[in-house]
N, C-alpha and C positions, 0 to 999 in steps of 0.2 A: 540290971543291965536289960531286961523284958520293960521294966518300966521306962525306962532313958528312950529305948526304940520307940514305944508306943507315943511317948510326949513327941518325938520328932516327926511320926507320919502325922500327927495331931497337927500338927504346926503347917506341913507340908499341906493337908488337907484344906487348911484355912487360907493358905495363899493362893491354891488353886480357884477357891470361890471367890475371892478377892477380883483374881485376874478375870475370870468369867464374867464377874458383874462389869467390869471397866470394858471387857468387847460387847457387851450386850446394853451398854450404855446408850439412850434413845436421845439425839440430838432433835430436840422440838423444832427447830429450824427447817429439819427436811422431813417432816412427819408425814407429808402426802407425796404419793409417787410424780406428781408433776413437782414437787419441789426437787426431789432426788433426779429426775430428769433435767430438770436445769442445772442441777450439780454437776451431772455428768459432761453435758455440754459445755460449763464454763472451765472444767477439768481440760478436754481436750482442747479447746482454744487455747487456754494458757498454755499447753504443752507447744501446739504449733506457734505461738509467739514467742516463746522462749527459744526455741529452735532457728526461728527466722528462714527466709528463703534458701540461703544458701546450706545451711543443713539438712532441710527438707529435701534438697536438690540429689545429697548425697544417700538420703534414707531411700524411701519407698514413694518417692513422687513420681508422676508418669507426664508425659509431654501428651499435649492435648493438639495444640497447634504451635507455631513459632512464637516463641518465648510466651507460652502459655503452660503453665503445670497445675497440678492437681494431686492433693493426699486426700484420703477418705478414713472416715471412722463409722464403724456400725455402732446405734444406739438400740435401747429399747425403752418402750413406753406405752405401757396399758396392753402389754399383750401384743402388742406390734412393734415391729422391726422397724428402723429408719437407718438411713444412710446420709450421713452429713460429710458434704464434700468441701474441699477450699481449695480456689483456683489463685493462683499469684503468677505474678512474672519476674523475671530474673533482673529486669530494667524497669527501674521506677521513671526513669524521667521520659520527657517527649509529651504531645498531647495526650489526650485521653482519647480523642476520636481522630483516625487517621483512615482515609479512606482506603488507601494503598495497601496497607496490610490486614492481613487474616485476623481477624476479631472474632471473638467467641459471640454469642446470639445475646446474651444478657450486657456485655461490655458496648454493643452496638445500640442497643435498644436504649440502656440508662445513663451511657458513659461512663460507667465506673471501671476502674482498672482490676482490684482484687476483690473478692468476694464469696460470700457461702452460700450455698444451695445444700436445703435439707429436706428430703423427701420418702416418702415409704417405699418399703422394699417389696414392691408388688409387681405384678403384671403390666398396670399402667403406669407405673412410677408417678403418679401424681395423686393430689390430693381431693376426692371428690366430694366431700363434706364440707362445708362453708365454717361453720364450726370449730371443725377439726382443724383445718386450715388457719383460722385468726389464733389459736390456742397454742399451735404448733409455732408459729412465728411470734407470738409473744412471748414463749419460751426461750427462744433465741435470743431474742432483743435483750431480755432481762439478764441472760447470760454473758452477754458482749457488754452490756453497760456494767456489771458487775465488776468485769477485768479490764475495763475502760480501753476497750477496742471499737475503733472506729469502721468496722468493716460491715457492708451492707448485706444482708442477709435475705433469698428469696426462697421462696414455696411453689412449687408448678400445682395449679390448680385446674379444676374444669376436668377436660377430659386433652390427651396428648393432641391430638389434630390440633386444638386452639393455639398450643404455644402459650398459655395463658401464665401469668405469675402476679405474685403479689410480694410486697419487700419493703423493708423497712431499714434506715440507717440512723443510728446516732451521730448528730454533726461535733458534738463536744462541748456544745454550747446549750441553751434551749432549744435550739433550731432542730428538728427531726425532717429527715429527707422519706416518702412513702414513695413506693414504685407501685405501677400496676400497668397490667400488658393483656391484651387480648387480640382476637382476630376475627373477622368476620369472611367466613367461608363461600358465600355468593348472595345474589342480591344486594351486591353496594350501591349504597344511594347514588343517583347520578350528580349529587352535587360534590360528593366525596372522592368522585372521580378527577376532579379538577383542583389545580391548586388554589383557586379564589375559595372554594369551600373546605379544603383542610386549611388553608390560614384562617379561615373564620373560627372554624372547630378548635383550635388552640387558643385565639383569642377570647371564646368563651370559657376556657377555665378560670380568668383573672379578672374579666370586665364582667361590667354587671349586665345580666341578660336582657335588660328591657331596652339597650342600647342598639343604634342601627349600626351595625359591623361597619356597613360600608361607607357611611357617612363619617368617622371617625379615625383618627391616626393612632396607631399603636406601634412601637418602633421594636420590632421582633429580629432576631437575628436567624437566618435563613441558609441553609447549604443543601445542597440535591447532587445525587447522584443517579445516572440515567444508564441504565444497560441495553445495550441493544445485541439481538443475535441473528446473526445471518442465515438462509435458507441453507438447508441440506443442499449440497453440489447436484445429489441426484434429482431433487426437485426443482435444481437453479438451471437445467439444462434448457436452453431455448434457441434451439439452431434456427429457427426462422424468424427470431424476433426482430421486427423491423425499426424497433426503438433504439436498438442497441448500436450505438457509432462506434467507429473505428477509434476514435479520440477514448472513449471509454474502455475498450479492450485493451490499448496501450497503454495507460495512465494504470489500472490494477492488474495487468497481465493476466487476468483471470480466463478461465476455460469456459465459460458457459455457452459458447458459439461452437462447441464441439459435442460431439454424441458422448463420448467419455473422457475425462480427465486426460489420461494417460494416451492418447491414440498417437501422439507425437512421440513416445517413450520408446527407446530400444524392445522392451520385453512386450509390449503390445500385438508384436506378431504371434506369440506363443501364450499370453494369458492376460486377462483384463485385471488389475488390481484394484481393492479398494482404496477411494483415497483417504490415505491416514489423517486429514485433516478435515472433517466433516464440516467444519464452519468454523466462524471466528466470535467472540464475546467483546463488543467494543463497548468501555465505560467511558461516558463523559461526565465530568466531576464541575461544578459549579463552585466556587470558593465560597467562602462566608459574605453574605452581605446583609444588610439592614433595609429593611422592607416596611412601611410605613402604611400599607392600605393593600386592602383587597384588590380593586383595580391592577396596582402593580403588578400583582400576583397573577392576575389576568393575561395581561401583555408577557410575562415572563414564560407564560405557557406556550406562546406562539413562536420564541426563540427557537434558533435553529442549533442542534448539538455543536455546530463550528465556534457558534460564542463561548464556550465552556472554555474554563481555563486550562484544563487537563484531560487530555485522551489516554486511556490504558487497554492494551490490544491483549486479548488471551485467547489460544487456539484450541479449538474442542476436538482433541484427540479422539481416535477410533479405539475402541477397547480392545481390538483385535492384536493392538501392538505388545500387548504382555501377558495375551492369552495363547500360552504354548500346548494349549490341547491338539492332540494330532486331527490330522483333518481339516483345523478349524481355517486354514489358509492355505491356498493354493499360491503356487509360487516354484521358481526354480530349487530352492532349498527342497521342497517338499516331493518334488518328482526325484531328485537326488537321491534321497533315503530309500525311494520304491527301488532306484536302479543299485542300491547297495545291496538291498534285499535280493534282486536279482542275482547281483555277484555272489552273493551266499549260496542261491540255490544252483548255480552252474556248474558247482563240482557233481553232480548227481549224474551227468551224462557226458558220454564221449565225443558226441557230434551234437550241431543244432538240432538236425533233423527229429534226433530223440526225443526232444522236447513236445513234439506236434504227432509223432508217429504213433499209429494205433495201437503197435505193436510191443509200443513201450509199457511194462508193468506198471508204471508208477504215473500213465498219463490220465487213469480216469479221475484220480486226486487231483492232479494239475487242469484238468478240462473242468471241474465242478469248481474250484476256487478261482480261476484264472481266465478271464474273458478276453477272445479275440475279437477285434473291430470286424464289419464286415468287409465284403471284397472293395465294396467302394470307397471304402476310406485307404483300403490299401492302395489303389489305383491313383487317390487322389495324391497322397504322400509321395509315391513314387513319379508322378507327374510333375509335382513340385521340385522333385530332387532333380531330374533329369529332363524333363521337357521346359521347366520354366526356370532354369539355372542362372539365366541371365538376368532374373529379377534381382539377385542377391547382387548388392555393392560391394565392390572393395574396400573393404574395412579392416584393412591391415594395418594403417596409420592409428586404429583405435585400440588397438593391443595393447594392455600394459608391459612396460619395459621389461618387467620380469617374467612375461606370462610365457617365453621361450623355455626357463628352466622347467617349466610343468611340462613333463611328456607327454602332451597329447596332439591333436591335430589343430593348424589354425583353424580362426572361425570362419574365416572365406573359405575353407575346403569342402570339400563333397562328405569326405568320413565326418566333419564336426557337423556339419548341417545335418547325415543321418541320426547322430547321437542327439541331437536337440529333438529331432521330429519323433526320435523314440521316447522321451523322457514324456512325451504326450499322447501316445500311442496304445490304445488298450491298459491305461493306468502303469505302462513300464514293467507289467510282470514278465517273468521268465517267457513263457509262451509266445508273447504278443512279440516281444524281441527277437525269438527265434524265428516267428513268420515273417516280420518285417525283413529279418538279414538275408532269410531264404530268396524272398522276392528280389533283394537290393544285388546280391550277387548274380541272379539271372539277368537281371536289367544290365549289370558290368558286362557279362559274358556277351550279350546281345551287342552292345556296344562293341566288343573286341572284333565280333564276327562280322558286323556289318562295317568295321572300320569307321565307325562315328565318334567324335572327340568325346573324354569324359569332359561332364560339365564341371567347372568350377576347381579345375585340375589344370596346372601350368604342362604346356607340352614342351617345356625346353627347361636349361638350368641343370645344375647338380640336386642331388636327392639329400633333403635336408636330415641329416641322421639325426638332429636333434628332437623331431617329432616322433609319434609311435609308428610301429611298422606298418600298421593298415596303410596308413597317410603316406608312408614311403613306398609301399606297393601299388597304391593307386596311382601316384604322381610317376613311377616307373612305368606302370601300364599306359598310362596315357601318353608319356614318350614313344613306347613301342607303338601304340596304333598310330602317331603320327608319322614315324618312320616306316611303318607299313604301308600306310596308305601313299606318301612318297615314293616309295618302292614300286606301288602298283601302277602309280600315275608315271613314273619313269618309263616302268615296261611297256607301257600303252603307247607314250610319246614315242619310244625307240622302234616300236614296229612299225607306227606309222609314218617315222622319216627315217628310215634304215635307207632306203633305196636314193634319196633326196643329199643324205649329207654325206656318206661317201666320197663323192667325186669332189664335193668341195672341200675335203679335207685334205686331198691330193693335190688339189689346185693351189691351195695355201702352203703347201709344202715345196711346191715347187717354186712359188713367188718368193719364198723365204730364200730357197738356195739360190735363187739369181739375182736376188737384193741383199746379200750380207753387208751386215751394220756393223762398224768399228768402232768399239767404245775405248775409252781409259780405264785403267784398274777401278779406279775409286768410283765410277760412275754407278747410279742407281737402277735397277731394272723394275719394270711396273710388272706385278706375277699377276698371274690368271687365278681368280679366285676358285674355290672349293664346290664347285657346281659343275653339272653337265656342259659340256661344248656347245657353244652359242657361234653366231656370226662374230659378236663382239670380242669372243674370247679368241677366235681366230686371230684376229687383228692385233689382239695383246700380245698373242704367241707372238708375231713378226717383230716385236721389240724385244723380247725376250730372249733372244739368241744371241750370243757373243762368240766371236772368232778372232782368238786374240795370237797376234804374230809379232815377237820380239826378238832382239839380239841380246839377251841374257844367255850367259854362258851355261848358267844351270838350268835353263827353260829348255823345255823339250817343244821342238815346233808339233804343231797340231795338224793333222790329216785326215778330219773326221768326214765321214759320209753327211749329204744335208739330211740325211733320216734322223742320224744319231745328235745332231745340234738342238733340235726342238725343247726349249725348255717349257716346262708344263707344272702348273701346281705350285708354283712360286709365291711366295708372300710379301718378295721384296729381298735387298742384300741384306745380310748377316753381319752388320758391322764392318771393320775394316778385314776381316778374314778374307784370306785368298785361298783357293784349291791348291792342293800339293802338286798336282802334276801338269795343271794345266795353270796359265795365267790369267785366271778369271776368278771375278769376287764368288764369293759363297753366298748362296742362296738361301734363306731357311723355307720349307717348303710349308704349305695347308697339311694340316696334318688330320687324322680322324678324331675325336673326341674320346676320351679315356672310357673304358665300357662303366657304365652307370652301375653300381651296386647299393642295394639297400642294406641295412645292419647285419641281419644275418649271413648276408651273403659275406660281408667282411668277416665275422667271425668264424664262417665255415674257411676260408681262405687263410684265417691266422692260424685256425687247429690243424690245417693240411700242415702249413710250414712246421708248427711245433713236431708234430707227429714224424715227418721225413727231415730234419733237423734245417738250421738257418745257413744252407748252405748257396753259393753264387749259383752255381747251376743249376738248383732247382728253383729260385727265385727267377732266372731267367727261363725258366720252361713255363712259369705259369704265366708269364708276360710275352711268350713267345709271339701270340698273335698281335698283340699291340706293337711289339719292336718290329717284327716284319713289314706290318703297315707304316710305320714311322720310315723305314729305311727304305720302302719301293718308294716312299713319297720323296725323298731326299734324292735318290735317285733321279726321280723326274724332274726335280725342280735343279739340280747340277748333274747334266748328262756327263762331263768328263770327270766325277768323283770317283773318290778310292775309299775303302774301307777306313781309312786312318781320318779321312777328314769328317766322316758321320761320328766318328767318337771323338774330335774335336768340337762337333756342332750339340751332339747329344748328350756326351757325358765327359764333359772339360776335366776332370778330374782324373780320367785314364789316360790323360795324353799329358807326358812330360817335356816339358818346352824348353829349349836351350836358349830362344830368344830373350834377351832381357827387356824388351820391348812387350812380350805377351806373357804373362803370368794368368793360368787359371783360365777361368773364362773371361775375365776382363781383360781383353789388348786393349794396349798403348798404339793409338792409329800410327802407322808409317807413312813415311813422305812418300806421295803418290809419284809412280814415274820411278821410283828409287831400284836399282836393280839388286842393293844389296838384302833390300826386305825380302825377296823372292828365290827359291821357295822356304815357306817356314821349316825351321829346324826344329827337330823334337822326336821322339818316339811314343810308344803305347807303353802304358803300363807292364807291368809285371804279369797283372791280369789277365788282360786282354792280350799278352804275346803268348799266352799257355798254348800248347801244341793242341789241335782239337777244339779250340776255344766256340763255344756255341753262339755266340755274337757273329763270329766270322763265318761260320757256317750259313746262318740265317742270311748275313749280307749276300753271300753267293747265291743263294737260292732266291732272293726277291730281285722280282720283277721290277722295271722302272715304271711303276703306276703313279699317277696323281691321284690323291684321296677320292676324288669325284669319279673315278672308274676303278675304284679298290671294293674287293667285299667288306660288308661292313661286319667290323669288328665284334658287335652284338648282335647276334640274329634276334630280331624284334619278334617273331615267329614263334621261338623257341622259347624265350624270356617271357611273351605274354601268357603262353599255357602253363608256364611254372607258378606266375603271380594268381591265376585264376585257380590252378588246384590248391594254392596254398588258401585263398577264401572261401573255396567251396568244404575244407577239410578242416579250417582252424578249431581248437579246441574250444569249447563255449566259455571255461573260465579266463583261456587269452583274450578273447574277443571281449567279453565283460570287464575284465582289466584295464585294456587299451578305453574302452568306452567309457568306463569312470572318469579316468585323468581325462579324457575327451571331452567328456560332458561338463565337467569341473572347469575346464580351463575355459571351453566356449561359452560357458553361462556367465562366467566372471566377465568375457570381454565383452559379451553384450550388455551387461550390465554398465561396465565402463565406458560404453559409447552414450551413458544419461548426462544431460546437460543440467547441472546443480550449481553453476555461478562461480562465485569464488569463495564456494565453504571448505575451508581449508581444513578443518577435521573430515569431512566427508572424504579428500583424497587421503588422507592417513588412514583412515577405517579401509581404504580400497588398496592401500599398500600394505598395511598389515593382513589383510585376507589373504593377497597371491603369498606372502610368506608363507601364514599359517598352511595353505593349500600345498606348497612347494614342499613342505617339512613333512606335510599327512599324506601326501600321495608317493613321494619318494620310495617307500617299501614295494611299491605295484611295480617297479620297474628293475628292483633289485633281486629281490629274494620269492621265491614261488610261495603263493599262497595255500591255505588250507581254509575248510570253513571253520568261522569262528573264531578268527584268529586274531589276535591283538591289532593288528594292523586296522582290520575291518572295524572293530570299536573306536579307534583312531577317528577313520572316516567317518563315522557316526556323529562322532562329537565334531569334526568338522563340518557336517551337515548343519549342525546348531548355530556354529559360527557364523555358516554363509547365511541361515535365516535373519540371524542378528542385522547383520551389515545389508542385508537384501531390503529391511524394513525402514532401516535408518535413510537407506538410498531413495526410498519413497516418500519419505519424508522430506528430504533434500530436494528432490525433484519437485513434489508439490509447493514447497515453500518459494522455490526460485521461480516458478511460473506465476506465481501470487504475488511476488515483490520483484517484479522486473526492475520498476523505477525506483523501488526502497530497497538496496539490498543491505544496509544496515538492520533492518528488523529481520529480514531472514537470516542473517546470521547470527543475530541477538537470541532468535527463537530455536534454532538450530543447535545454539550449545546449550539451551537449556534444556533438548529434546535429550541430547547426548548423554548430559549430567543427570539426566532422570530416569531414561529407560532401558540405558545400555548395561547398567547393572541389575536391571529386573529382569530383562528379557531372558528368558528359558527359565526362570525362577518359579517355584510353587507360589501360589496366589495366598499361602499361609503366613500369617504376622502382619502385624501394623505395619510397617515398610510396603509391603507388597498391596496392602489395600488401599494406599494412598493413592489419588486420581490425580494428574497433571494439572497444576495450578498456577504456574509461571505465568507471571504480568510481563509485559514491555510497554515502557512510555512511548507513545507517539509522538515526533516532533513534528514541527508546523507544516513542514515542505512535505512531510509524509501523510499527511490527513487526506489529500485527494484520491492516491492511491487506495488508504484503507477505506474512504468513502464509497469509493465505485466497487468495492467488494458487495458492499449492501445493494445489489441490485434490485430495481423497483418489483415489487410482485405484481404477478400477473392477475387475472379475475379468478383465475384456477386455484392460485394459491393464496388469496385474500378471502377467505371465508367469511369472515366479519363485513358484511356491508357499510357498517358507519364505526369510524377509529375513534375509540372512546377517550384515549391520551392524547396530547398535545406533546410538542418536540420531535416532529417527523424526524428521520433520515431516510432521505430518500424514498419516502412510503411507508418506512418501518417507525410502526410505534415501539417504544420500549417494552421490554419484556418485564422490565422491571423497574419501580421507580421507588427512591430511597430519600427522605425527606428529614431534615433535622431543623425544628423550630424551638428557639430558646429566648426567654426573658430573662436579663440579666437585675440583680438589685444590690445596692451596695448594703452591707449590715456592719454593725459597730458593737464588739462586746455580745450582748446578748438580745440587741434590738435591730430594727431596721433603721440605716442611718438617714441623718437629718441632711436638710438641703446643703447644710454648711459642711465641707467634710473635715473631719478631725484625724480619728483612727479606724480606718473601715477598711473592708475586703469586699470585692465583687463575688456574688454567688449564683449561678443559675436557679432562680426561685422557680421556673417553671420551664419545663423542657419537655418537648414532645417528637417522640422517632414516629415516623410513618413507613412502610412497605407495604407497596401493593402494585396488584396489574388491573386491568380491566375487570378482573373476576373475582378478586378477593383484597381485604385490605387488613393491615395488621397495624394496631396502635399500640405505642408506649408511653406513658405518662407517669413523669417524676415531678413532684411538688416538695417543696420546702416550707416547712409551717413552724409556729412560734407554739409549741407548747406550756 
């Protein structure tokens, strides 16, 4: 057994030795490291060829640009690490060169589609040694030839700033294409700044050097792309430039004749925004044409860009559009964020005075961190609010249709303007707000005490309960001031005219008694308006007296004294209704307006009703003053009326009529003069018939006085003082909550006045903003807040949304002003901006997508060219620092900032040689191609040559 096991072990050792010999077999075709390097390149290329573009996209391919992707592999050779990258596209159809598309630098330089780039993994990323570069390129060429691959390969050389490459491509026959590119960074020869010199440079690559190129014809294919850039807006401001005509301004809609681009924008009253469109880049493209002489090139240099076949426009957008860093941009959104921070701090005190009081324990910390503007600034703000109030236009129509859903003050109101001023006062900190609020309330009290009208507040009309409480209070205070002023004026007039007015009234009464006028029951009467008595009123009162005599059995003859027959305060006949005890038409009186109530007053009344029960007697008690006023006015307008007449007019539901022609408040007109229609048959309801009914008691006690002579139902002095007490003692967090709602509404309403033409996407964004604001601000009016609540966080996110819309609105306004005569361009560019910027606004700058710049381009149509051309205003002497323009093809005095030209010479080849004159089976190939890209200061040249090896 031992011997057999020993034999087995010996056999295993021999097998392992044979395997080791196989593993360490030396392939003498890969003897050197360079040959192993070629083999590694070949293996990687074969793998990429086998996968194909579709599988590579599923694996680890990365997007470089539109329809251009790359994969890479790391290689090692001679103790150096290299990176080989394969660039490919998902679509292979189409032209190699398309000026409109975004091409890779090597695609543009050499006209290739897919290619390899191999470079060292070093800080520079280029090969500095020429022998190393040649050896590296040879290795790649051999590897590509071994796997029958026709990809061109490039190696970056020299230094990165030169953007220099060498390259090679096997064309599958005996022909090989070689590439070379380099860059001149300074001191460009004058000859090469002109098209004529560039043409001769290209011709020298294939023509004999002894020839005079200007005297010979060489058919060369030529295409050119010129890029122009307008001056920045800040440099383009020429308010006093006499060379700018009105037609130029109208064509382009440019704003160079104003100090700031947004002077006529609604937000310019509060801040000046940076123009989001710093300028434009215009690309003029000449389609491919055949040029035969340098003289023809010299003529082409004098052509205007208007003769180019295609114009492509792209805006130069400001970087601040995607920069969301705090404090980077000043606007409504940034100030609203500060106001929200003030709301968060408002819970630290009971009164606004505590934030500025020296006795407040936390005031030292507040003083050190929050600055209050000087008194001159406070005076200026108060002057603008109270003394220059007339300068604010009536912009109620500019408010959005859903703005009323936000419980704030309207934009044109005093409190809304106060909130907007507060946003910019002392950086909107809580101490600054406290100071300006205290001074604001003092100014309001001065208006009250001096009976001066509150600016920007209506003095009539009902209180709008959909607004915030402070706006309701200010509206009611403005009405109280007006009524207080009227009472004072009436009192002064009464004192001055009392001795003269009494005899006149007595005389009018005697005249009325001596000249009684008989009228039919259906005749209307002219009533006296609810105002102090005048001579005209006395004349009207003569026509408003009716003494009726009838032979009806049911009628009681009237034998009234002349003094009791005076009808006062009538607003006219109340339809066909007749008085019960007198054969006279019922008159509707002028009555006092119902007392105005703010939201908190309504709540107090409802709470009182809930506390005492929903009883009729208590409801009548609450309305006693109003009811007594209406009864007095009714008695004055209907001297012969009874309590039942008042009920029929005031509360038709409490009169149960037996007359089939009269049902409820709607009466069927009776036949005039019919005896059977009078007196009306009916009775009071059970509610009104009860013993001790409060309404009847009030009726019995109410004197016959028209509304103009009654004591006002609402005491303006009492209500005014109550309002001022509320303003002086309002809790800070309650004030700030209303300020936040009003500031958002007023800011959005201000932006909503912006003119941006027919940009429907912008209108949609504004609609969405109002919906978002309504939803986010609703909790401020429903639930009590606490510091750091979720509602505050929701509003903080709302500030971000507001900032995004504000930025887009600035873009829309800028485009609209620049393209007044070319609305299609403004709509197309704005659509691109919305698609590009809105997903990126407010996001971090990390990631590939966030780092991309706006590069959308729009073709310019023929009728839009004058508009675009006028944006490139002629530069002034201060703006043109170059005395001599080096390049041709000027656009309104602007030379191109970049000129790109492609020269090419094409020959026909057949099989493995150049084709003969008689075509048989051949194909046309670019045997020579030169791409130039340069300005007046630098020049880059890329040359590709096809040769027969």
